[in-house]
C-alpha positions in Angstrom: 0.2 -21.3 9.9 -3.5 -20.9 9.5 -5.0 -17.4 9.4 -8.3 -16.4 10.9 -9.1 -15.0 7.4 -8.6 -18.4 5.8 -12.3 -19.4 5.8 -14.1 -16.1 5.0 -11.6 -14.9 2.5 -12.4 -17.4 -0.3 -16.1 -16.7 0.3 -15.5 -12.9 -0.1 -13.4 -13.4 -3.3 -16.0 -15.8 -4.7 -18.7 -13.2 -4.0 -16.8 -10.8 -6.3 -16.1 -13.5 -8.9 -19.7 -14.6 -9.2 -20.5 -11.2 -10.8 -17.6 -11.3 -13.2 -17.6 -14.2 -15.7 -14.5 -12.8 -17.4 -12.6 -13.0 -14.2 -13.7 -16.6 -13.5 -12.6 -17.5 -17.1 -9.2 -16.0 -16.5 -8.8 -18.0 -13.3 -10.2 -21.2 -14.7 -7.2 -21.3 -17.0 -5.1 -21.9 -13.8 -7.4 -24.5 -12.3 -5.7 -26.7 -9.6 -3.0 -24.1 -9.0 -2.3 -22.8 -5.5 -1.4 -19.2 -4.7 0.1 -18.4 -1.3 -0.1 -14.8 0.0 2.5 -14.5 2.8 2.7 -11.4 5.0 5.0 -13.0 7.6 2.5 -13.6 10.5 -0.4 -14.2 8.1 -0.2 -16.7 5.2 -3.2 -17.4 3.1 -3.3 -20.4 0.7 -5.9 -20.4 -2.1 -6.5 -22.9 -4.8 -8.3 -22.2 -8.1 -11.2 -24.6 -8.8 -12.1 -25.7 -12.3 -15.0 -23.2 -12.4 -12.7 -20.3 -11.7 -13.7 -19.9 -8.1 -11.3 -20.2 -5.2 -11.1 -22.4 -2.2 -8.8 -22.8 0.8 -5.8 -24.9 -0.1 -4.2 -27.5 2.2 -0.8 -26.9 3.7 0.7 -29.9 1.8 -0.3 -28.6 -1.6 2.6 -27.1 -3.5 2.3 -23.4 -4.4 2.4 -22.4 -8.0 3.0 -18.9 -7.0 4.0 -17.3 -3.7 3.4 -13.6 -3.2 5.3 -12.2 -0.2 4.6 -8.8 1.4 5.8 -7.0 4.5 3.0 -6.6 7.1 3.9 -2.9 7.2 3.2 -2.5 3.5 -0.3 -3.9 3.6 -1.9 -0.5 4.2 0.0 0.9 1.2 -1.1 -2.0 -1.0 -4.7 -1.6 0.1 -4.6 2.2 -0.6 -3.0 1.9 -4.1 -4.0 -1.3 -5.7 -2.6 -0.3 -9.1 0.9 -0.2 -7.5 0.3 -3.2 -5.2 2.7 -5.6 -7.0 5.6 -3.1 -6.6 5.5 -3.7 -2.8 5.7 -7.5 -3.1 8.1 -10.3 -4.0 6.8 -12.9 -6.4 8.1 -16.5 -6.8 6.8 -19.0 -9.2 4.4 -19.0 -12.1 4.6 -15.6 -13.7 1.5 -16.0 -15.8 -0.6 -17.0 -12.8 0.9 -14.1 -10.8 0.0 -11.7 -13.7 -3.6 -13.0 -13.7 -3.8 -12.4 -9.9 -2.4 -8.9 -10.4 -5.0 -8.1 -13.1 -7.8 -9.4 -11.0 -6.6 -7.5 -7.9 -6.7 -4.3 -9.9 -10.1 -4.9 -11.6 -12.4 -6.6 -9.1 -14.4 -4.2 -7.0 -17.0 -4.8 -4.3 -20.2 -3.1 -5.2 -21.5 -2.4 -1.7 -24.4 -0.4 -3.0 -25.7 -3.3 -5.0 -25.4 -5.7 -2.0 -27.1 -3.3 0.3 -29.9 -2.7 -2.2 -30.9 -6.3 -1.9 -31.3 -5.9 1.9 -32.7 -2.4 2.3 -33.8 -1.2 -1.1 -32.2 1.0 -3.8 -32.8 4.5 -2.4 -31.6 3.8 1.2 -28.6 1.9 -0.2 -27.6 4.8 -2.4 -28.0 7.2 0.5 -26.2 5.0 3.0 -23.2 4.3 0.7 -23.1 8.0 -0.2 -23.1 8.9 3.5 -20.3 6.5 4.3 -18.3 7.7 1.3 -18.7 11.3 2.5 -17.7 10.3 6.0 -14.5 8.7 4.7 -13.8 11.7 2.5 -14.3 14.0 5.5 -12.1 11.9 7.7 -9.3 11.8 5.0 -9.6 15.6 4.6 -9.5 16.1 8.3 -6.4 13.9 8.6 -4.6 15.8 5.9 -5.5 19.2 7.4 -4.3 18.0 10.8 -1.0 16.8 9.3 -0.5 20.1 7.6 -1.4 22.1 10.7 1.0 20.0 12.8 3.8 20.4 10.3 3.2 24.2 10.2 3.2 24.4 14.0 6.4 22.4 14.3 8.1 24.4 11.6 6.9 27.9 12.3 5.5 28.4 15.8 7.4 25.9 17.9 10.3 25.0 15.7 11.1 21.4 16.3 11.5 20.7 12.6 13.5 22.6 10.0 12.6 23.1 6.4 15.1 21.5 3.9 15.8 25.0 2.4 16.8 26.3 5.8 19.2 23.4 6.4 20.7 23.9 2.9 21.1 27.6 3.6 22.7 27.0 7.0 25.1 24.4 5.5 26.1 26.9 2.8 26.8 29.6 5.4 28.8 27.2 7.6 30.9 26.2 4.5 31.5 29.8 3.6 32.5 30.7 7.2 34.8 27.7 7.3 36.5 28.8 4.0 36.8 32.4 5.4 38.4 31.2 8.6 40.9 29.0 6.6 41.8 31.9 4.4 42.3 34.2 7.5 44.4 31.5 9.2 46.7 31.4 6.1 47.0 35.2 6.0 48.0 35.2 9.7 50.6 32.5 9.0 52.0 34.5 6.1 52.2 37.6 8.3 53.9 35.7 11.0 56.4 34.2 8.5 57.2 37.7 7.0 58.4 39.1 10.3 
């Protein structure tokens, strides 16, 4: 299965690697090895070249490491790269997988630097700052919306119940059940004493 990301992905990764000689050196130790990233409907096969860069790997080349992830976990992986490998299953060369993990946590795209080459330093700084501020505002808006919806469904139009309320209700039901059982036993004793 060939992904539409198969061609541009090696170019994007290589763009990051060009700036980081230490990362290319780490990868060059695994030259010739193939890594497969399998998310079910999308599988990407990348091969490490002798210079530490990556290229698309053919389907018939054996994978040294296969990293499997659920498609539904990809947003979690993207959001928390430090914990990314806790969401995946890894098969194969542990040292190669460890190198991939280290690079996935360390390599960062410097958008500001790339934009500066196109539009200049000052506009690049302002543009990336504006985009960052827009993302921060969107994240804050999403969080506030979630909090407001939760409050609405808990307080004003109770469709949800707080865990403490459920625990309190359960305790009351248990106490009432015990009281009813004790009362039933007293009634049985009174009937038996007649």
